[in-house]
C-alpha positions as CSV (number, residue, x, y, z in Angstrom):
1,M,52.6,-46.7,-39.8
2,K,53.3,-43.0,-39.6
3,K,55.5,-41.7,-42.4
4,Q,55.3,-37.9,-42.3
5,F,56.8,-36.0,-39.4
6,M,56.8,-32.3,-38.5
7,D,60.5,-31.7,-39.0
8,T,60.3,-32.7,-42.7
9,L,57.3,-30.5,-43.7
10,S,57.8,-27.6,-46.1
11,A,55.5,-25.1,-47.7
12,G,53.6,-26.7,-50.6
13,D,53.7,-30.3,-49.1
14,L,50.5,-32.3,-49.1
15,V,49.8,-34.0,-45.8
16,D,48.0,-37.3,-45.3
17,D,49.0,-38.9,-41.9
18,L,48.5,-39.2,-38.2
19,F,49.1,-36.4,-35.7
20,A,48.3,-35.7,-32.1
21,L,45.7,-32.9,-31.7
22,A,47.2,-30.8,-29.0
23,E,44.7,-27.9,-29.1
24,K,41.6,-26.8,-30.9
25,T,39.6,-23.6,-30.7
26,I,36.5,-22.4,-32.6
27,A,36.4,-18.9,-33.9
28,R,34.1,-16.9,-36.1
29,K,34.8,-15.5,-39.5
30,R,33.5,-12.0,-40.6
31,D,30.7,-13.7,-42.5
32,G,29.4,-15.3,-39.3
33,N,30.6,-18.9,-40.1
34,N,32.9,-20.8,-37.9
35,Y,36.5,-21.8,-38.5
36,M,38.8,-23.8,-36.2
37,N,42.4,-23.2,-35.1
38,V,44.3,-26.3,-34.2
39,K,47.8,-27.3,-33.0
40,L,49.0,-30.6,-34.2
41,Q,52.2,-32.4,-33.0
42,D,54.3,-35.4,-33.2
43,K,57.7,-36.4,-31.6
44,T,59.6,-34.0,-33.9
45,G,57.6,-30.8,-33.2
46,N,54.3,-29.1,-33.8
47,I,52.5,-26.9,-36.3
48,K,49.5,-24.6,-36.1
49,G,46.7,-25.2,-38.5
50,V,43.3,-24.0,-39.6
51,V,40.1,-25.7,-40.7
52,W,37.9,-23.6,-42.9
53,D,35.3,-26.2,-44.2
54,N,33.0,-28.7,-42.4
55,V,34.2,-27.1,-39.1
56,D,31.2,-28.1,-36.9
57,Q,31.2,-31.7,-38.1
58,I,35.0,-32.1,-37.6
59,S,34.9,-30.4,-34.2
60,E,32.2,-32.7,-33.0
61,N,34.2,-35.8,-33.9
62,V,37.6,-34.9,-32.5
63,S,38.9,-33.7,-29.1
64,S,42.2,-32.3,-27.8
65,G,44.4,-35.2,-26.9
66,D,43.2,-37.4,-29.7
67,V,45.4,-38.9,-32.4
68,V,43.7,-37.8,-35.7
69,H,44.1,-38.6,-39.3
70,V,44.7,-35.3,-41.1
71,Q,44.6,-34.5,-44.8
72,G,45.6,-31.0,-46.0
73,S,48.4,-28.9,-47.3
74,V,51.3,-26.9,-45.8
75,S,51.4,-23.2,-46.5
76,E,53.4,-20.2,-45.1
77,Y,51.7,-17.5,-43.2
78,K,53.6,-14.5,-41.9
79,G,56.8,-16.4,-42.3
80,V,55.6,-19.4,-40.3
81,L,54.4,-22.8,-41.6
82,Q,50.7,-23.5,-41.3
83,L,48.7,-26.5,-42.1
84,V,45.4,-25.9,-44.0
85,V,43.3,-28.9,-42.9
86,K,40.8,-30.3,-45.4
87,S,39.7,-33.3,-43.3
88,M,40.4,-34.6,-39.8
89,S,39.0,-37.7,-38.2
90,P,39.7,-39.8,-35.1
91,C,42.2,-42.5,-35.6
92,D,41.7,-46.2,-34.8
93,G,43.8,-47.0,-31.7
94,G,45.3,-50.0,-33.3
95,R,47.2,-47.8,-35.7
96,I,48.9,-45.7,-33.1
97,D,52.4,-46.1,-31.8
98,P,52.8,-43.6,-28.9
99,A,56.5,-43.2,-29.6
100,D,55.6,-41.4,-32.8
101,F,53.9,-38.5,-30.9
102,L,56.0,-37.6,-28.0
103,P,59.6,-36.2,-28.1
104,A,62.2,-38.1,-26.2
105,T,65.6,-37.5,-24.8
106,S,68.5,-38.2,-27.2
107,R,70.5,-39.7,-24.3
108,D,70.5,-43.3,-23.2
109,I,68.0,-43.7,-20.4
110,G,69.5,-46.8,-19.0
111,K,73.0,-45.3,-18.8
112,M,71.6,-42.1,-17.2
113,F,69.8,-44.1,-14.5
114,D,72.8,-46.3,-13.8
115,R,74.9,-43.1,-13.3
116,L,72.3,-41.8,-10.9
117,L,72.5,-45.0,-8.9
118,T,76.3,-44.7,-8.8
119,I,75.9,-41.2,-7.3
120,I,73.5,-42.5,-4.7
121,E,76.1,-45.0,-3.6
122,T,78.4,-42.0,-2.6
123,V,75.9,-40.8,0.0
124,E,77.4,-41.1,3.5
125,S,74.3,-40.4,5.6
126,E,72.6,-43.7,6.2
127,D,69.2,-41.9,6.7
128,I,69.4,-40.1,3.4
129,K,70.7,-43.2,1.6
130,N,67.8,-45.2,3.0
131,L,65.3,-42.6,1.7
132,L,66.8,-42.5,-1.7
133,D,66.9,-46.3,-1.9
134,A,63.2,-46.3,-1.0
135,F,62.5,-44.4,-4.2
136,F,65.2,-45.5,-6.6
137,K,65.0,-49.2,-5.8
138,D,61.2,-49.3,-6.2
139,P,60.5,-50.8,-9.7
140,E,57.1,-49.1,-10.0
141,F,58.5,-45.6,-9.2
142,V,61.6,-46.1,-11.3
143,K,59.5,-47.1,-14.4
144,K,57.6,-43.8,-14.1
145,F,60.6,-41.7,-13.2
146,K,62.6,-42.9,-16.2
147,T,59.7,-42.0,-18.6
148,A,58.4,-38.8,-17.2
149,P,59.1,-35.4,-18.7
150,A,60.3,-32.6,-16.4
151,A,57.8,-30.0,-17.7
152,K,55.0,-29.4,-20.2
153,L,56.8,-26.6,-22.1
154,M,59.7,-24.8,-20.5
155,H,62.6,-27.3,-20.1
156,H,63.2,-31.1,-20.5
157,A,59.7,-31.3,-22.0
158,Y,60.2,-34.8,-23.4
159,I,60.1,-38.5,-22.4
160,G,63.1,-39.1,-20.1
161,G,63.4,-35.4,-19.4
162,L,62.9,-35.8,-15.6
163,L,65.7,-38.3,-15.4
164,E,68.0,-36.1,-17.5
165,H,67.3,-33.0,-15.5
166,T,67.7,-34.8,-12.2
167,L,71.0,-36.4,-13.2
168,S,72.4,-33.1,-14.4
169,M,71.5,-31.4,-11.2
170,S,73.0,-34.2,-9.1
171,I,76.3,-33.8,-11.0
172,L,76.2,-30.1,-10.4
173,V,75.7,-30.6,-6.7
174,D,79.1,-32.1,-6.2
175,K,80.7,-29.2,-8.0
176,V,78.8,-26.6,-6.1
177,A,79.0,-28.2,-2.6
178,G,82.7,-28.8,-3.0
179,H,83.3,-25.2,-4.0
180,Y,81.5,-23.6,-1.1
181,G,82.3,-26.0,1.7
182,Q,80.4,-26.4,4.9
183,V,77.4,-27.5,2.8
184,D,75.5,-30.6,3.7
185,R,76.3,-32.4,0.5
186,D,74.1,-35.4,1.2
187,L,71.1,-33.2,2.0
188,L,71.6,-31.1,-1.1
189,L,72.0,-34.2,-3.3
190,A,68.7,-35.6,-1.9
191,G,67.0,-32.3,-2.7
192,A,68.3,-32.5,-6.3
193,M,67.1,-36.1,-6.7
194,L,63.7,-35.6,-5.1
195,H,62.7,-32.0,-5.9
196,D,60.7,-32.9,-9.0
197,I,59.5,-36.4,-8.2
198,G,55.9,-35.1,-8.1
199,K,56.1,-34.6,-11.8
200,I,55.4,-38.3,-12.3
201,K,51.9,-37.6,-11.1
202,E,51.6,-33.9,-12.1
203,L,52.0,-34.6,-15.8
204,E,50.3,-37.0,-18.2
205,Y,52.3,-38.1,-21.1
206,D,50.6,-40.8,-23.1
207,L,50.2,-39.1,-26.5
208,Q,50.9,-35.5,-25.4
209,I,52.4,-33.8,-22.4
210,D,49.7,-32.1,-20.3
211,Y,48.7,-31.6,-16.7
212,S,46.7,-34.2,-14.8
213,D,43.8,-33.2,-12.7
214,Q,45.9,-33.9,-9.6
215,G,48.7,-31.8,-11.1
216,R,46.5,-28.8,-11.7
217,M,44.9,-29.0,-8.2
218,L,48.0,-29.7,-6.1
219,S,51.2,-29.0,-8.2
220,H,54.3,-31.3,-8.2
221,I,55.6,-29.6,-5.1
222,I,52.7,-30.7,-2.9
223,I,52.6,-34.1,-4.5
224,G,56.3,-34.5,-4.0
225,V,56.2,-33.7,-0.3
226,E,53.3,-36.2,0.1
227,M,55.4,-38.9,-1.7
228,I,58.3,-38.2,0.6
229,N,56.1,-38.4,3.7
230,E,54.9,-41.8,2.5
231,R,58.5,-43.1,2.2
232,L,59.6,-41.6,5.4
233,A,56.9,-43.5,7.2
234,T,58.6,-46.7,6.2
235,I,62.0,-45.8,7.6
236,D,62.7,-46.3,11.3
237,A,63.8,-43.3,13.3
238,F,64.4,-40.9,10.4
239,P,65.6,-37.7,12.2
240,E,62.7,-35.2,12.4
241,E,64.9,-32.1,11.8
242,K,66.5,-33.7,8.7
243,A,63.1,-34.6,7.3
244,C,62.0,-31.0,7.8
245,L,65.1,-29.6,6.1
246,L,64.6,-31.8,3.1
247,K,60.9,-31.0,2.7
248,H,61.7,-27.3,3.0
249,M,64.0,-27.7,0.0
250,I,61.3,-29.3,-2.0
251,I,58.7,-26.6,-1.2
252,S,61.1,-23.8,-1.8
253,H,63.0,-24.9,-4.9
254,H,61.1,-22.5,-7.2
255,G,62.6,-19.7,-5.2
256,S,59.6,-17.5,-4.3
257,R,55.9,-17.5,-3.9
258,E,55.6,-15.7,-7.2
259,F,56.9,-18.8,-9.0
260,G,54.9,-21.3,-7.0
261,S,56.9,-22.1,-3.9
262,P,54.9,-21.9,-0.7
263,E,58.0,-20.6,1.1
264,P,61.3,-19.0,-0.2
265,P,64.6,-20.8,0.5
266,K,65.7,-20.4,4.1
267,T,68.8,-22.6,4.3
268,I,72.0,-22.6,2.4
269,E,71.2,-25.9,0.8
270,A,67.7,-24.7,-0.2
271,V,69.2,-21.6,-1.8
272,L,71.8,-23.6,-3.7
273,L,69.1,-26.1,-4.9
274,N,67.0,-23.2,-6.3
275,Y,69.9,-21.8,-8.3
276,I,71.1,-25.2,-9.5
277,D,67.5,-26.0,-10.7
278,E,67.1,-22.6,-12.3
279,M,70.5,-22.9,-14.1
280,D,69.9,-26.4,-15.5
281,A,66.4,-25.6,-16.6
282,K,67.2,-22.3,-18.2
283,V,70.3,-23.5,-20.1
284,T,68.5,-26.6,-21.4
285,A,65.5,-24.5,-22.5
286,I,67.6,-22.0,-24.3
287,R,69.7,-24.6,-26.0
288,N,66.6,-26.5,-27.2
289,F,65.2,-23.3,-28.5
290,M,68.3,-22.5,-30.4
291,A,68.4,-26.0,-31.9
292,G,65.1,-25.3,-33.6
293,E,66.3,-22.0,-35.2
294,D,67.9,-21.3,-38.5
295,E,71.6,-22.3,-38.0
296,N,72.7,-19.5,-40.3
297,A,70.9,-16.8,-38.2
298,S,72.8,-14.7,-35.6
299,W,69.8,-14.3,-33.4
300,T,66.9,-16.5,-32.4
301,A,63.3,-15.6,-32.8
302,Y,61.7,-14.0,-29.7
303,H,61.3,-16.4,-26.8
304,R,57.9,-15.7,-25.3
305,L,58.4,-17.4,-22.0
306,L,61.8,-15.9,-21.4
307,G,61.0,-12.6,-23.0
308,R,64.0,-12.0,-25.2
309,H,66.0,-13.0,-28.3
310,F,69.2,-15.0,-27.9
311,Y,72.4,-14.5,-29.7
312,M,73.7,-17.5,-31.7
313,G,76.6,-15.9,-33.6
314,N,79.2,-18.1,-31.9
315,R,77.2,-21.3,-31.8
316,K,79.1,-23.1,-34.6
317,E,82.4,-22.5,-32.8
318,N,81.1,-24.0,-29.6
């Protein structure tokens, strides 16, 4: 049973436990010998490490994505914890509990899904309701949807993240649609609930979150449209224009070609979906980033993906 977790490690600690090997790269020292940089992770976080000795032998025996038994010590390098690995070997699968290695939502998955179903019951359009039921009353789809993360890194990158993100967006839809008026609330809600369904196939999340072959080749946008087409084929006389409007929302929800959308949003509902998605993803990503920072600091470290520091001076009051 795993006993040591990333969030408990401090400089000077000895490590002797199981971790997921997220990355490994071979580099060369000045004397010509190899060393190996690694990134190890569990459900509580990750740490970068370095292997100085027996590099070739260790590298031949382990691969990215493996759960490995690691022995070493924690040190501090340039103000950041680093694991100096003395030995690393593949782990017997019988010793592995996948729940030890993937972060998960802190919210109750069952309650979140029940609330999503309650929102679906408010849909007035019979066509849209039938389509949503085709997904969210399918046990096989629901099992994957409840488990999937919403991303590899940026936001909701944990088990249950896709459900959490989808529910949050669905709740926002009512607030936004009600504020602006003359918005097709049912269509916008369907877009919020279905915009990321392709993530259940785009991402793999057994022992670490990474892209599947299909995900790298097609992206969740294309996969999602294909999934919608499959369900539409089972519904009699679904209006062609409504289907087109919904699929446009899916392919445009990233906002621009620069960010992966084949087309930019061209309807009010598609524009709103893009901004609701962006708002929920960004706020969650920033809050999660802040949660990992020193609570006594006024500013976060530099966020590489968002390209800035974030002010935390009023976090305790909020």
